[in-house]
GUDRENRO-208210 format. One record per residue (C-alpha): x negated, y, z. Coordinates in steps of 0.2 Angstrom, whole numbers. Last residue first. Layout:
REM GUDRENRO-208210
X=X | Y=Y | Z=Z .
...
***
This chain:
REM GUDRENRO-208210
X=-229 | Y=621 | Z=530 .
X=-236 | Y=621 | Z=549 .
X=-226 | Y=609 | Z=558 .
X=-223 | Y=614 | Z=576 .
X=-227 | Y=604 | Z=593 .
X=-223 | Y=613 | Z=610 .
X=-227 | Y=605 | Z=625 .
X=-223 | Y=612 | Z=643 .
X=-228 | Y=608 | Z=661 .
X=-223 | Y=614 | Z=678 .
X=-229 | Y=608 | Z=695 .
X=-223 | Y=614 | Z=711 .
X=-235 | Y=609 | Z=725 .
X=-228 | Y=613 | Z=743 .
X=-244 | Y=611 | Z=752 .
X=-260 | Y=616 | Z=744 .
X=-272 | Y=608 | Z=756 .
X=-287 | Y=597 | Z=749 .
X=-284 | Y=592 | Z=732 .
X=-287 | Y=577 | Z=720 .
X=-285 | Y=577 | Z=701 .
X=-276 | Y=571 | Z=686 .
X=-271 | Y=579 | Z=670 .
X=-271 | Y=569 | Z=652 .
X=-269 | Y=552 | Z=661 .
X=-277 | Y=538 | Z=653 .
X=-284 | Y=528 | Z=667 .
X=-269 | Y=533 | Z=677 .
X=-256 | Y=528 | Z=664 .
X=-263 | Y=510 | Z=661 .
X=-279 | Y=501 | Z=656 .
X=-284 | Y=516 | Z=645 .
X=-283 | Y=524 | Z=630 .
X=-282 | Y=545 | Z=626 .
X=-274 | Y=559 | Z=616 .
X=-267 | Y=551 | Z=601 .
X=-255 | Y=562 | Z=589 .
X=-240 | Y=552 | Z=583 .
X=-227 | Y=559 | Z=570 .
X=-239 | Y=553 | Z=557 .
X=-236 | Y=534 | Z=560 .
X=-235 | Y=522 | Z=575 .
X=-229 | Y=504 | Z=573 .
X=-209 | Y=503 | Z=579 .
X=-198 | Y=499 | Z=593 .
X=-195 | Y=518 | Z=596 .
X=-198 | Y=519 | Z=615 .
X=-210 | Y=503 | Z=612 .
X=-222 | Y=513 | Z=601 .
X=-235 | Y=499 | Z=593 .
X=-253 | Y=503 | Z=588 .
X=-263 | Y=488 | Z=581 .
X=-282 | Y=485 | Z=587 .
X=-295 | Y=477 | Z=577 .
X=-311 | Y=473 | Z=588 .
X=-318 | Y=461 | Z=576 .
X=-319 | Y=446 | Z=587 .
X=-303 | Y=450 | Z=596 .
X=-292 | Y=451 | Z=581 .
X=-273 | Y=458 | Z=584 .
X=-277 | Y=466 | Z=600 .
X=-264 | Y=477 | Z=605 .
X=-263 | Y=496 | Z=606 .
X=-248 | Y=503 | Z=617 .
X=-236 | Y=519 | Z=618 .
X=-236 | Y=535 | Z=627 .
X=-227 | Y=553 | Z=623 .
X=-227 | Y=570 | Z=629 .
X=-216 | Y=578 | Z=614 .
X=-203 | Y=567 | Z=620 .
X=-192 | Y=579 | Z=627 .
X=-193 | Y=590 | Z=610 .
X=-181 | Y=578 | Z=602 .
X=-174 | Y=585 | Z=586 .
X=-190 | Y=592 | Z=581 .
X=-199 | Y=575 | Z=583 .
X=-217 | Y=576 | Z=584 .
X=-224 | Y=565 | Z=598 .
X=-240 | Y=568 | Z=608 .
X=-252 | Y=557 | Z=616 .
X=-256 | Y=544 | Z=629 .
X=-261 | Y=526 | Z=624 .
X=-261 | Y=511 | Z=637 .
X=-270 | Y=494 | Z=633 .
X=-266 | Y=478 | Z=626 .
X=-276 | Y=460 | Z=626 .
X=-263 | Y=447 | Z=621 .
X=-263 | Y=431 | Z=633 .
X=-246 | Y=432 | Z=635 .
X=-246 | Y=440 | Z=651 .
X=-256 | Y=453 | Z=644 .
X=-243 | Y=456 | Z=632 .
X=-229 | Y=456 | Z=645 .
X=-239 | Y=467 | Z=657 .
X=-243 | Y=480 | Z=643 .
X=-226 | Y=481 | Z=637 .
X=-219 | Y=484 | Z=654 .
X=-231 | Y=499 | Z=657 .
X=-229 | Y=506 | Z=639 .
X=-209 | Y=505 | Z=641 .
X=-212 | Y=514 | Z=659 .
X=-223 | Y=527 | Z=651 .
X=-210 | Y=531 | Z=637 .
X=-196 | Y=534 | Z=650 .
X=-187 | Y=521 | Z=662 .
X=-172 | Y=511 | Z=665 .
X=-167 | Y=493 | Z=669 .
X=-169 | Y=498 | Z=687 .
X=-177 | Y=484 | Z=692 .
X=-188 | Y=484 | Z=676 .
X=-193 | Y=501 | Z=680 .
X=-199 | Y=494 | Z=698 .
X=-209 | Y=480 | Z=691 .
X=-217 | Y=491 | Z=679 .
X=-222 | Y=502 | Z=692 .
X=-219 | Y=520 | Z=696 .
X=-232 | Y=531 | Z=700 .
X=-231 | Y=543 | Z=686 .
X=-212 | Y=545 | Z=689 .
X=-196 | Y=537 | Z=687 .
X=-177 | Y=543 | Z=687 .
X=-180 | Y=559 | Z=680 .
X=-179 | Y=554 | Z=661 .
X=-168 | Y=539 | Z=656 .
X=-172 | Y=528 | Z=641 .
X=-164 | Y=512 | Z=644 .
X=-176 | Y=498 | Z=647 .
X=-167 | Y=482 | Z=640 .
X=-164 | Y=487 | Z=622 .
X=-181 | Y=496 | Z=622 .
X=-190 | Y=479 | Z=629 .
X=-182 | Y=467 | Z=618 .
X=-187 | Y=479 | Z=603 .
X=-205 | Y=478 | Z=609 .
X=-204 | Y=459 | Z=611 .
X=-199 | Y=458 | Z=593 .
X=-213 | Y=471 | Z=588 .
X=-225 | Y=459 | Z=597 .
X=-220 | Y=445 | Z=587 .
X=-220 | Y=453 | Z=569 .
X=-237 | Y=462 | Z=572 .
X=-244 | Y=444 | Z=575 .
X=-253 | Y=441 | Z=593 .
X=-247 | Y=424 | Z=595 .
X=-234 | Y=415 | Z=604 .
X=-225 | Y=433 | Z=608 .
X=-215 | Y=434 | Z=624 .
X=-196 | Y=437 | Z=616 .
X=-188 | Y=421 | Z=624 .
X=-197 | Y=421 | Z=641 .
X=-191 | Y=440 | Z=643 .
X=-181 | Y=437 | Z=657 .
X=-191 | Y=425 | Z=665 .
X=-206 | Y=436 | Z=664 .
X=-198 | Y=450 | Z=672 .
X=-190 | Y=439 | Z=686 .
X=-208 | Y=432 | Z=689 .
X=-213 | Y=449 | Z=693 .
X=-225 | Y=458 | Z=679 .
X=-240 | Y=468 | Z=684 .
X=-242 | Y=483 | Z=675 .
X=-244 | Y=497 | Z=686 .
X=-254 | Y=488 | Z=699 .
X=-266 | Y=483 | Z=685 .
X=-266 | Y=468 | Z=674 .
X=-281 | Y=462 | Z=666 .
X=-281 | Y=456 | Z=649 .
X=-289 | Y=472 | Z=644 .
X=-307 | Y=467 | Z=649 .
X=-305 | Y=454 | Z=637 .
X=-304 | Y=467 | Z=624 .
X=-321 | Y=473 | Z=628 .
X=-323 | Y=491 | Z=631 .
X=-330 | Y=500 | Z=616 .
X=-350 | Y=500 | Z=612 .
X=-348 | Y=493 | Z=595 .
X=-334 | Y=505 | Z=590 .
X=-317 | Y=497 | Z=589 .
X=-306 | Y=497 | Z=574 .
X=-290 | Y=505 | Z=574 .
X=-273 | Y=500 | Z=564 .
X=-256 | Y=510 | Z=566 .
X=-260 | Y=523 | Z=551 .
X=-248 | Y=536 | Z=543 .
X=-253 | Y=555 | Z=540 .
X=-260 | Y=566 | Z=553 .
X=-268 | Y=583 | Z=552 .
X=-272 | Y=593 | Z=569 .
X=-271 | Y=611 | Z=575 .
X=-275 | Y=617 | Z=593 .
X=-271 | Y=619 | Z=610 .
X=-273 | Y=613 | Z=627 .
X=-270 | Y=624 | Z=643 .
X=-274 | Y=622 | Z=662 .
X=-265 | Y=635 | Z=674 .
X=-268 | Y=636 | Z=693 .
X=-258 | Y=644 | Z=707 .
X=-262 | Y=646 | Z=726 .
X=-281 | Y=647 | Z=727 .
X=-295 | Y=643 | Z=738 .
X=-312 | Y=644 | Z=732 .
X=-322 | Y=626 | Z=729 .
X=-313 | Y=622 | Z=713 .
X=-322 | Y=609 | Z=704 .
X=-320 | Y=605 | Z=685 .
X=-319 | Y=589 | Z=672 .
X=-316 | Y=590 | Z=656 .
X=-316 | Y=572 | Z=649 .
X=-319 | Y=566 | Z=630 .
X=-310 | Y=548 | Z=629 .
X=-323 | Y=534 | Z=623 .
X=-314 | Y=520 | Z=633 .
X=-330 | Y=521 | Z=647 .
X=-327 | Y=539 | Z=649 .
X=-336 | Y=553 | Z=638 .
X=-342 | Y=569 | Z=646 .
X=-338 | Y=588 | Z=648 .
X=-341 | Y=599 | Z=662 .
X=-327 | Y=613 | Z=665 .
X=-330 | Y=631 | Z=668 .
X=-317 | Y=638 | Z=679 .
X=-299 | Y=642 | Z=677 .
X=-298 | Y=629 | Z=663 .
X=-294 | Y=632 | Z=643 .
X=-295 | Y=616 | Z=632 .
X=-298 | Y=621 | Z=615 .
X=-294 | Y=611 | Z=597 .
X=-298 | Y=616 | Z=578 .
X=-294 | Y=605 | Z=564 .
X=-293 | Y=588 | Z=572 .
X=-291 | Y=574 | Z=560 .
X=-279 | Y=561 | Z=562 .
X=-272 | Y=544 | Z=556 .
X=-288 | Y=533 | Z=559 .
X=-298 | Y=544 | Z=572 .
X=-303 | Y=563 | Z=577 .
X=-301 | Y=562 | Z=595 .
X=-286 | Y=571 | Z=603 .
X=-294 | Y=583 | Z=618 .
X=-282 | Y=582 | Z=634 .
X=-290 | Y=570 | Z=644 .
X=-293 | Y=581 | Z=660 .
X=-301 | Y=576 | Z=677 .
X=-297 | Y=591 | Z=690 .
X=-307 | Y=592 | Z=707 .
X=-300 | Y=602 | Z=721 .
X=-304 | Y=612 | Z=738 .
X=-295 | Y=623 | Z=749 .
X=-278 | Y=623 | Z=739 .
X=-269 | Y=638 | Z=748 .
X=-251 | Y=637 | Z=755 .
X=-234 | Y=638 | Z=744 .
X=-243 | Y=630 | Z=730 .
X=-240 | Y=633 | Z=711 .
X=-247 | Y=622 | Z=697 .
X=-246 | Y=625 | Z=678 .
X=-249 | Y=614 | Z=664 .
X=-248 | Y=621 | Z=646 .
X=-249 | Y=610 | Z=630 .
X=-249 | Y=619 | Z=614 .
X=-249 | Y=609 | Z=597 .
X=-248 | Y=615 | Z=579 .
X=-245 | Y=601 | Z=567 .
X=-251 | Y=599 | Z=549 .
X=-243 | Y=582 | Z=541 .
***
């Protein structure tokens, strides 16, 4: 598919922000399944670019003059096709590092007991997809009840969440089963479900020695396909977040984000 994507994030504040640092992971890489035709990230002031430990392209900018509103925009065109297997570059983060739990993914004993019958005994696609289906049936998709700071344990306790929560629970369960797994942030093209445009899923390592990873969409309990556009990978949402930052001042924050994805015929 040939897709046009536009991602706009706007912040407004009741009182001025005195100082802020923003870190963006808004540039999709050219990897298996996607080719970037053109892409642009627009920021209020010039940003510096670098690659993080996971190979994500990061744009960072610092605002030292006060402001009460800020706009960040990313847009471009991507060609996609079905692909769900990814092979690490030689300098990639070790899969063993991705066996470590984080605050957002740590499973509780209750979670492990609940999913015990579905926990993978090996890192085969079939067994991991079986677990994905169990997580999808248990955690009902319900926007608005969770946010970026919600942990896997909290989402499990509510038995509801969104794609980010599905991914965190799946990461926790895979890692507890001895399977390296990483968080993937990205976009999902579905004309009938625009609320899913901002999306998240996981990669699990099917061959540690060769650095082979398989991408699984937990919300749809399937391998990823041409509808998915990868942005960044990390240990959890926080290390792969499209937009994050810190600020001094700026009470009464109001955040609005919009993503439009259309197919170019």
